[in-house]
N, C-alpha and C positions, 0 to 999 in steps of 0.2 A: 136240747136237741141233739139226739146222736147222730154222728157222722159215720158211715161205713168207710173204713180206711184200710188200705192194704199197706202192710209194712214189709219191704224186702230186706232181709238181712235180720229178720226179727229174732232169731236165735243167738244172736251176738250180743255183746257188751251194751251197746247203745240200744239195739232193737229190743231187747229185753226190757230195759227200763223204761222204753219210750211206750211199748205195748201195755205195761202194767199202769203207767200214768194214764194213757188214754183209756183203757179199759175201766178205771177208777172213776173216770169223768163221764162215764156212760156210752162212750163210742163203741161201735161195733167193730173190733179188731180182727183182722184176717192176716196171717203170716204167709209170705210167699217164700219158700225155703227150697233149697236143692233137694232135700229129702225130708220126709216127715220125721218128727221128734216128739216123744212122748213129755219132754220137759216143758214144751211150751203150752202155756195154760189157755190158748185160744185157739180157734179154728186154724188149720194151716193147709195149704195147697202146695203139693210138690210141684216145682216147675222145672227141675233138673238144673243143669248147668245153664248159667246165664251167658247170652250171645246173640248174634244177630239174627239167629233161628228160633230163638226161645218162643213158645206159644204162651202168652199171657191170658189167654181169653177166660180161663175157668177162674184164675185168680182175680181179674178185674171185674167179673161179673158183678154188678150191684154197687160197686165201689164209687164213691164220691171224691175219694182223695186218694193219693198214693205218696208215701214216704219212702223214698228209694236210697236205703243205707248200704244194701248189698254192694260189694267190690272185690276185685281181685287186689289183695294187698300183699301178700308175701310171695317171695320166689323159693319154691321147693327145690333142693340140690338137684334132683333127677331131671327138672325142668327149665335149669338156669339157662341153657342156651336159647330158648325162645320166651324169655322173660318179657320182653318188649311187646311180643305178639300177643301173648297171653293178656298182658294188661289192656293193649288196644281192644282186643276182642270182647272182653268182658266189661271194662270200664267206659270204652267210648261206645263200640258198636252195640252192646248190650243195653247200655243207658238209652241211647237214642232209640233202639227197638222198643224197649218199655215205654218210653214217653210217647212215640207215636201211637203204639196200640192204646194207651191209657186215653188219648185224646179222641181215637176213633170209638173208643167205649163209653164216652161220654164223662170221663173222670174231670170235675171241675178244677182240682187243685193237684200239682204236682210238685213236690218237694225233694229236691236232689241235695243230699250230702256229699260236699266235695272234701277238700283236704287243704290243710294249711300248706302243704308241700307244694302247691301250684305257685306260692310266692317264694319258694327255697328253702334253705334249711335254718337260716338265722336272720333274724331283724337286725335292724341297726340300733341296737341297745333300746328297743321298744317292740310291742307287739304290731304284727302286721295288720294294715287297715286296706279296705276295700279298693282304695286308689292306688296301693303299690303295684308296681310292676309284675307281671307274671313272669317268673324266672325259676321254673322247676329244674331240679338238679338231677332226678333220676327218671326211669320209665315210668315208675308209679305215679310221680309227680305230674309228668308230661300227659300222661292218659287222664288224669283227672282234670287238668287244664283244658285239654281236648274237648272232654264229655261236658265240661261247664259250656264252652262254646256251642255244642250240638243241642243240648236241652236247655239253653238260656232263653229269657224273655223275648228276644228279638226273633227267635226262630218261629217258623210255621210249621205246627205239626199236623196238619191237616192231611187228608189221604193223598197219596201221590198218584 
């Protein structure tokens, strides 16, 4: 049974591999991207920059699952002064906006890719585990930790 799935960040390193894997298994893959690209082998929909006002309606139409990989990760030199605001707008507000719209559109599964950086920069001579404390050390890690709390299982994403 094929599952129509929207993948944000589909043109990135993880997104390309996941798209190819799901496509090879017969799933209907759709890429949600900032701008269309000819290198992506599946249908894609340009959504522009991700944030609290992004309209995901066309990208979500008919999808039963969303894998949200897209994030603001790097600080560009010309924008370094507002890095924390950019991380929050895209990674927290943008992720919450997508999750809410997905729920309203009837999407049954929402998978959010976070980051190990929510736990800090170094483990105690071992890999981090789910029960480790949240201890982000930078604006990116902080934004991903906050996004986890906004799109987590305990939250209700029904219409407000």
